[in-house]
Residue, then its C-alpha position, 0 to 999 in steps of 0.5 A: m500500500h502507500f503507507p511506506l511511501t507516505l512515511a518516507l515522504l513525511g520523514l523527508l519533510t520532517g528532516a527538512a524542518l529540522v534543517l530549517r531549525v538549524f539555520w533559522w536565525r541565519i534567515p532574514s527576519w522578513l523571510r522568517r515572518f513570511v514563512l511563519g505567516l504562511a505556515f499558520a495560514m495553511v494550518l488554519l485553512r486546513f482546520l477550517f475545512l475540517v471543522s466545517s466539512w467543506s472542501t473543494t471538488s479537486t481531490y488533488f488540491n485537498d490532498l495537497l492541502c493536507w500536506t501543506a498543513v502538516a508542513g506548516y504545523e512542523i514549521l510552527l513546532i520548529r519555531f516553538s522549539l527555539m523558544r526558551p528554555q529550549w530543553l523544555t520547548a524542544l521536548s514539547a515540540l517532539i511530543l506534539m509532532l508524534p501524533i502526525f505519524g499515527s494512523t488516524l492522521l497518516t491515512p489522509l496523507t496516503r491519498i496523494f499517492y492514488w494516481s488514478p482520478a477520483d471516482i466521483s459521480s452524481i447520485g441525484g439532485p445536488y449530491i455527488c459521491e466520491k468512492s475512495p479506496w482504503d487499505l490498512d497495510g499489514l492488517g489485511n484490511s481493505g475496502m471502500d469509503l463512499i463519501v456523499f457531498y452536497r455541491p451547491p449549484f451557485a458554487p460547483f467548485v466546492r462541496h460539503l460532506v453530508q454523509r458517508a459509509s465504509f465497506g470492507d472487502d471481507q464484508c461484500d464486494a466493496a469495489a462495486s458498492s454504490a450510493v443513491a440520494d433521494p433529495a425529496r425524502k432527504v435520505v441516501h441509500f447505500r448498497c454493497p453487493a455480496r460476494r460468494g457466501q455473503q449477503d448484500i448490505d443495504y441501509t439508508l441514512p438521513l441527509p441534513 
């Protein structure tokens, strides 16, 4: 899967941040202020997208935003680690950096390595569905996430997450799973066809 590649790229990014720390005070003050402002803006933008459940319709841009937010977060930690007393701030920065390498935050970063275009389709009314494969490397688990978005007609370049479902390959034929929205009833119907010896999975969830 893409976890080894993601860890390698994240390691390179962290190494670059550590090199930046070494030369931080040799950088012109105006450039330091610019880098810190840009880092803060990237982290804030990603945070606003997460808490509001809004994103762009470009999956590549969304994936890139995840990485720039991580880079910005590391730069802010690097600057924090240079504050006095450095033995305490450096240790705190190291502890605050560790969650980046956890599976919860690492999984979204792997999506930048999915080279094929995202499988996005209209499922009724102003709703679209993005099918996103997942694979927990080393655990033998894989499947498909079906993420339903509301795409406003006046701004088709953005979308708002309204519902989602996840199907594992051990449950059904996850690659053939589908979603159909019923705007009149404000519900979305998810279906995952059965593999041999299994049963179809069908359920309906409300739309806001």
